N, C-alpha and C positions, 0 to 999 in steps of 0.2 A: 243199682250204679246207673244208669242218666247222667245228666248233663250235672246236676249240685255237685255228683260225687266225683266227674273227669273237672270240675271247676276247681274243687276244693284242691283236687292232688296238684292242678297245674299252679294253685296259689304255694303250695307245700313247696313247689319243685322252684321257684321264683324266690320264696325264700332262701331254701338252702342255695342258688345259685347267688343272692348277696351275699351270702360268709364267704363265698368260694369263687367270686369273680377276681376280686383284688390280687389273689393270690394266679389265679388263671391269666389274667392281663400279662400278672410279670413274669410267667413262665412263658408266654405266648413271645414278650420283649425280650427275654435273654434268649430265643427262639433266632428272634428277628439278627438279635449280634452276631449268632452266627452265621445265619446265611449273609450277612453283609462283609464278613468275614473271607469265610469262603469264596465271594466272590474276589474280592482283592486278590487272593491267593491259593486259586485253584488245586495247587498243588499240595494243600495238607487235607486233606480227606477226614484230618481226626474233629473236625471242625462240623462236617457233617453227623458224624460218630453223635457227639454232641446235643447238636439241634433235633436227630432223633428220641435222645436221652428225654428233652423237655415233653417234645411231642408223646411220648410216650405216658407222661405225667399228665399233659391235659387229657389225653383220652381218657387214660382213668379216674381225672377227676370229673369230668363228663358222663362217664358210664354210672357212677356213684350217684350223682344227682338225677340219675333216670334223663339224661339228653343225649335220644340215642344217635340220631341224624346228626349234631355239632357232633360226637365220638365216634361219628362214622368218619367225618372229615379229619378229624385228628388222626386217625387213622391210617388212612389214604397218605398225608401229606406225612408219617410218619414211613411208610414205605419208600413214599418218591427220594425223604433224604435217605433213604439205605440205599436207594438206587445210588443216587449220585455218592454216595460216599465210597461205593464201587466203580464208580465211572460206569454206570449202566443204562443212566438215562441218555434218551435220544440226541437231546440239543441240550446241553449243561447249561446256558444262558437262560434259556426260553421254561426250563424246570427251576431255574433258581426265584427266576422271576413268579412263577405258579405258586413257588411253596413261599414268596413274599404274600403274594395276593393273599395266599389262604389265612395267614398270621396276621392281615388287617382285618380281612372279612369276621371272621370268627368271630373277634373280642364286639365288632359291628351287630354282628346277630342276636348276640348275649344280650348285649345292652337293651335290644329290644324289648325277649323275652323279661329283663327283670323290668322295665319299663309295664310289664304286664299285658304285651300282648302274648297271644300264643303261639304255640314252637306253631309251624309249617314249611315242615322239611323239605317238599318241594321243590320251596326255589334253591336249597343246599344242589340242587342236584346240578347245573349246569359248573357251578363250582367243583364239588367232588367228581363228575366226568374231567374237567382238562386236567387235575390232579392224577385223576389215571391215565388220560393222553399221555403225560409227560413222561413215561415212564411204561408207554406200549402196551397198558392193561385197557381194554375192551372195554366203552361206554354201559351204564348201567339203567336199565329201565327203571321206571319212578316208583312202581311197585312196590321194590325196596326199601322204599322209604315211608312205607305206610305201615303204622307203628299202632293197632289199637291196645286198650288194654285187655290182657287176654284171662285178666283174673275175676272176668264176671260171672255171680253164684246160676250155677244151672237152675234153670226153670223148677217151680215148687210141682207142677204136674209133670215132668220127667216120669216115666216108670221105673222101680226101684230095682237097680241092681240083684238080677236073678238069685235065686236061694238056692239055687242046686249046687252038685257039690264040683268041685272044681276042672274033675275030671272029665265027667258030663256037658261041661259049659267048655272045656276042651273041643269035646268033637263038636259042637252047636258051632262052634265057632269057626274052624275048619272047614264046615258046611259053607256056612254062612260069604267064607273070604271065595272060594272058590264061584261060587255064585257071582260075586262081585266082580271077581276076575275075568269070568264070562261076560255079563255085563260092559267089561271094559273094551273087552274084544272086541264088540258090536257094534265100538262107538270109533266112528271115524278120526280123522287129525285135527280135523279144523269145523267137524258139522255136530250135529245133536246126538245127542245117547240114542240109539236104535231100541233101549230096552228098559225105559225109566220106570216101568213096574216093576223087574229085575233089581234092580240100583237099589229102588226104593225099599222092597222085603228085607234084602242083604243088611243095608244100614242099619233097617230096624232091628232084624234079629242080632246086629252085629250089640247095639245100643243094650239090646236085654241081658247079655251075657259080659258085660263089659264092667267092670269094677272101679277101675282110676278113676279119679275125676278130671283130667287134662286130657287121657281118651273120651272119656262119657262129652267133655265140652265139644272136640272136636266131630264125634256120632251126631250128636245132638247139630249140629252145625250142617255137617253133613248131610243129614236129613230130611232140617229146613231146606236148604239147596237143592236138592234133590225134589221134594217137594215141589217146589217151583220151576224145577225143569219141566218135572211132568204136567206141569200145567199151564206152562208155556209165560208164563212169567219171567225167564231167565232165559236166555238163548246160549246154544252150547255152542263155545267157541273153543280154540286150542287151548288159551290159558286157563279157563275150567276144566279142561278133559286132563291137565298137566295138573291142577291142583288135587282133582282125585285119584289120578296115580299116584300121586306123592303121598296122598292120605292112604292109598293103599301100601302101600311100602313101609308106612309108618304101621299101619297093624301086624302086616307080617311080620315086623321084627321085634313085634310088642311080644310080652312074655307074662302072661295074668298069674303067674305059676305064686301063690304066698306063699311058698318055702323060699322062694329068694328075698334077698334081701330087698326093699322098697324101692331102693335110688338104680338097681337094674332091672326093676320090674317097672318101672317108668317108659315114655315111649316119645320119641320126638316129636310129635301130634302140634307143638305149638307152631312149626310152620304153614304146615297145611292147612292149618284153622286159618292164621292168617291172610292164606292165597285165597280162600273161599271166600272170606270177609273183604277182601279186597273186589271180588267180583261183587258182593252184596253192596257194598256200597257204591259202587259205580251204574248199578241198575237202579233206576230212577223209578221202576216199575212198581207202581203197591201192587203187597203180595204177602197175605198173613202172615206167612211165616217168616218171611224175607224182615215185614216190621218189624217181629217181634227181637229178629236180630240185629235189626237196626237200635231198636229202644236198646238192649240186653247191651250190647257194647258200644251205646254212644259213636255208631258210625258215621252221622252226620257231621258230628263236630270234627269228625277226619278230612270230613270235604270242606275246607276252605272256599267262600266265597271268590268274585274276580276283586272284591273292593281291597279282601282281605288281602288276595294275593301280592294284588299292586303294592298294597302297604309295605308286604315283608319285603318285596325285590327294590323297594326303593329302600331300603334302609340298608339293604349291603351294596348303597351306593354313596350313603352318607359321609359317613365319618371320614370316608376315605378322601370327599372332596375336601374338607380341611387340610389331611395330609399332603393331598395335593398344592391348594394352596402354600402351607408354610414350606413343601419342599420347593413351589414355583417362586416364590419371592425368594430365596436360600438362591435358586438356579438363576434368576433375574441377573442379581445382583452381582454372580460370580462372572457373567457373562459379559454384562457392563462392563466389569472391572478389567474382560479379556481387551474389552474393543477401547476402552480407552487406551491402551498399552500399544495396542495394534493403531492407533491414531496419531500415538507420540511417535512411533518408530516411525510410521511413513514421515512424518513432520521432520524430523530429526534424523532421518536415515543412519542411525544408531545399528550397534552389532547383534546379527541375528541370533547369536548365542543367547544374548538379554529375554528373550521372547521364549526360553526352555520354561520358568515356572506357568507361563499360560498356557501351554501344550498339557503341561499338570494336570493347569487347573478345567482344562476342558475333557480330559481323561477322565476325573472324577463328576462333573456333570453329566458326563455320557454313564457313568457307573449308576448314578443317580436315578436315572431318568433310566434305564435298562432294569433297575430292581421295580422301578414300579408297574414294568410291562407296558411300557411307553416305548416301545423297539424304535420307532419309525424317527422320534425325537430325538434317540439316542444315535442312529446314523445321523 
């Protein structure tokens, strides 16, 4: 795997993104149109139904090109549109402004990827959490946006799966799981595990008797992390303990029964594997087992430098400036027109009713500013 492979994968998703980007932009433009219509007439909730439909399409396309973080943003926007449709958003105007911001920021982020910069999901977290907050959902932790490629081939030096008959393997697995669980009980909530030797021994036994590739991958990562814990290269903490507990749950639910169809033998080991690798990516300590994981899953590529982070954050403010300038120009013209009409009125003392169109103009300006999230200017 390594960096070459990951660069190739990025290049491929950039190429595919190039094909679908015009369609994504158009769909997001249609979603924006529905938000504008809803802001003008909030009693027409069907606008939000259409908007949610467009966002659902965007999410599907982004998943197809494997851009999971932008897809999460689209998914959260869809949920917010549904909340608005049902009248369940905390503050309707605020929610519309946030939704609007999402439809403008997402194309900016994708354009940055199209220009050959890499996907740095973490910069989308503030937007993601704003969208969630608008419907009263709790914020997410940055680890949810950590998405290494979990299809890394297993190392050649891993012992081959046991050739014992399934019934015998099942007994060994059950015994190893009991030991694993015992070791977990001796691991305090936010400290280091009490018995790393027992954890290591149980994990090794489970790895010997597992035959599924995803299960074996998780156990290989688990045994590498356990070795680093035992050698003091990783500190035991609440998050790491959580990842071990998730791995144990996945193993308890797993069935290696060859009589079952392959799909139901599989196990939800992807998530615990990701959590364990997140801990490894953040631990800068050198250790042979950890270094091997860093190479195999290209973890250093998952950890952007400060310069890359700044660039990615900047891209999220980029084109909106153009949008604001355009809108700004229009707003200025409208305000000047209103000002001229008021001057004329003051000089000639005309009919107050003649100022009605100016009131309408100001309302329109206020709506425009509100949709761009400029609440103060709008008031």
